[in-house]
C-alpha positions as CSV (number, residue, x, y, z in Angstrom):
1,M,0.0,0.0,0.0
2,F,2.7,2.5,1.0
3,N,4.7,1.4,-2.1
4,R,1.8,2.4,-4.4
5,I,1.2,5.7,-2.6
6,G,4.9,6.5,-2.8
7,I,5.0,5.7,-6.5
8,L,1.9,7.8,-7.1
9,I,3.5,10.8,-5.2
10,L,6.7,10.5,-7.2
11,L,4.8,10.4,-10.4
12,V,2.7,13.5,-9.5
13,I,5.9,15.4,-8.5
14,S,7.8,14.4,-11.7
15,I,4.8,15.4,-13.9
16,S,4.5,18.8,-12.2
17,C,8.2,19.5,-12.4
18,T,8.2,18.7,-16.1
19,S,5.3,21.0,-16.9
20,K,7.0,23.8,-15.0
21,K,10.2,23.3,-17.0
22,Q,8.2,23.4,-20.3
23,Q,6.4,26.6,-19.1
24,N,9.8,28.2,-18.4
25,K,11.0,27.3,-21.9
26,A,7.9,28.8,-23.4
27,N,8.4,32.0,-21.6
28,T,12.0,32.2,-22.8
29,V,10.9,31.7,-26.4
30,D,8.4,34.5,-26.1
31,T,11.0,36.9,-24.7
32,T,13.4,36.0,-27.5
33,D,10.7,36.6,-30.1
34,M,10.1,40.1,-28.7
35,S,13.7,41.0,-29.3
36,S,14.3,39.4,-32.7
37,I,14.3,41.9,-35.6
38,K,11.8,41.3,-38.3
39,N,11.8,42.8,-41.8
40,Y,8.4,44.0,-43.0
41,A,7.1,44.5,-46.5
42,D,7.6,47.9,-48.1
43,Y,4.6,50.1,-48.2
44,T,3.6,52.1,-51.2
45,S,5.8,55.2,-51.6
46,L,5.1,58.5,-53.2
47,D,5.7,59.0,-56.9
48,E,7.8,61.9,-58.1
49,R,4.8,64.2,-58.6
50,A,3.4,63.7,-55.2
51,S,6.8,63.7,-53.6
52,S,7.5,67.2,-55.1
53,K,4.1,68.5,-53.8
54,V,4.7,67.4,-50.2
55,K,8.4,68.2,-49.9
56,D,7.6,71.2,-47.8
57,W,5.0,69.4,-45.6
58,N,7.3,68.9,-42.6
59,E,4.9,66.8,-40.6
60,Y,4.6,64.3,-43.4
61,Q,8.4,64.2,-43.9
62,E,9.1,63.6,-40.2
63,L,6.5,60.8,-40.1
64,E,7.7,59.1,-43.2
65,E,11.3,59.3,-42.0
66,F,10.3,57.8,-38.7
67,L,8.4,55.0,-40.3
68,Q,11.5,54.0,-42.3
69,E,12.8,52.6,-39.0
70,F,9.7,50.3,-38.7
71,K,10.6,48.4,-41.9
72,S,13.2,46.4,-39.9
73,V,12.4,46.4,-36.2
74,S,11.9,44.1,-33.3
75,P,8.6,44.1,-31.5
76,T,10.2,45.5,-28.4
77,E,11.8,48.4,-30.3
78,A,8.4,49.1,-32.1
79,L,6.6,49.3,-28.7
80,N,9.4,51.6,-27.4
81,N,8.9,53.9,-30.4
82,A,5.1,53.6,-30.6
83,L,4.4,56.7,-28.4
84,E,6.6,58.8,-30.6
85,L,4.9,57.5,-33.7
86,K,1.6,58.4,-32.1
87,R,2.8,62.0,-31.5
88,L,4.0,62.3,-35.1
89,T,0.8,61.0,-36.5
90,K,-1.2,63.5,-34.4
91,Q,1.0,66.3,-35.7
92,L,0.3,65.2,-39.3
93,K,-3.4,65.0,-38.7
94,D,-3.4,68.4,-37.1
95,S,-1.5,70.1,-40.0
96,S,-4.6,72.0,-41.1
97,D,-2.7,74.5,-43.3
98,I,-2.3,71.8,-46.0
99,D,-5.2,71.9,-48.5
100,I,-5.2,68.2,-49.0
101,M,-6.1,67.6,-45.3
102,K,-9.5,69.1,-46.1
103,L,-10.5,66.3,-48.6
104,P,-12.9,63.8,-47.0
105,A,-11.3,60.8,-48.7
106,F,-7.9,61.8,-47.4
107,K,-9.1,62.6,-43.9
108,A,-10.6,59.1,-43.8
109,R,-7.3,57.4,-44.7
110,I,-5.5,59.5,-42.1
111,N,-8.1,58.6,-39.4
112,V,-7.8,54.9,-40.1
113,F,-4.0,55.1,-40.1
114,E,-4.1,57.0,-36.8
115,N,-6.4,54.3,-35.3
116,E,-3.9,51.6,-36.1
117,V,-1.1,53.7,-34.6
118,L,-3.2,54.2,-31.5
119,R,-3.7,50.5,-31.3
120,L,0.1,49.9,-31.5
121,A,0.6,52.6,-28.8
122,D,-2.0,50.9,-26.6
123,M,0.0,47.6,-26.9
124,T,2.8,49.2,-24.9
125,Y,0.6,49.1,-21.8
126,I,-0.2,45.3,-22.1
127,S,2.4,43.3,-20.3
128,A,1.4,40.0,-21.7
129,I,1.5,41.0,-25.3
130,K,2.9,38.5,-27.8
131,A,5.5,39.2,-30.5
132,N,3.1,37.9,-33.2
133,D,0.4,40.4,-32.1
134,V,2.9,43.3,-32.2
135,S,4.3,42.2,-35.6
136,A,0.8,41.9,-37.1
137,Q,0.0,45.4,-35.9
138,I,3.2,46.8,-37.4
139,E,2.3,45.2,-40.7
140,R,-1.2,46.8,-40.6
141,T,0.3,50.2,-39.7
142,L,2.8,50.2,-42.5
143,A,0.2,49.0,-45.0
144,L,-2.1,51.8,-44.0
145,F,0.6,54.4,-44.4
146,G,1.1,53.0,-47.9
147,S,-2.6,53.5,-48.4
148,V,-2.2,57.2,-47.4
149,N,0.7,57.5,-49.9
150,S,-1.4,55.8,-52.5
151,K,-4.2,58.4,-51.9
152,L,-1.7,61.2,-52.2
153,N,-0.4,59.8,-55.5
154,N,-4.0,59.6,-56.8
155,I,-5.0,63.1,-55.7
156,Y,-2.0,64.7,-57.4
157,L,-2.5,62.6,-60.5
158,K,-6.1,63.7,-60.7
159,E,-5.0,67.3,-60.2
160,Q,-2.5,67.0,-63.1
161,F,-5.1,65.3,-65.3
162,D,-7.7,68.1,-64.6
163,A,-5.1,70.8,-65.4
164,E,-4.2,69.1,-68.7
165,I,-7.7,68.6,-69.9
166,N,-9.1,72.0,-68.9
167,L,-12.7,71.0,-68.6
168,D,-13.9,74.6,-68.7
169,S,-12.9,75.0,-72.3
170,L,-15.0,72.0,-73.3
171,F,-18.2,73.4,-71.9
172,K,-17.9,77.0,-73.2
173,Q,-18.7,76.1,-76.8
């Protein structure tokens, strides 16, 4: 009887020790994932026409330069820089002296981009955040900045098209 109880106790102890060792290994892997650098896909950049139009838009230039660092970053670095990214995005959104900021379609893109940046910034306050979650959020943020750039390209392309066609001369006949 004592022999069976002793074997049962030893079995329970060995199983519990093994599961604790596996949990420690899992925690180590998560920590390593948070510090490993990942390269992210390039987002859509501005074409020459749009780039020349926004060259004096300082808020855009600062944000774009800052986002270049996010193309190759670890989740930990991204979280450390998320609050600065949030500040730069807010400055871009508040740059009301730029005419393009008054277009509803462009405002919508900026708002969606800002929401993703805010979500990334909120992740800095979550202690149990996983590297995969942070990486996915970085990918979404960069893709949405590419969407903002794509909209800028389209706006300036349309502007050039309208100037070349001169619609007023067609309707005056």
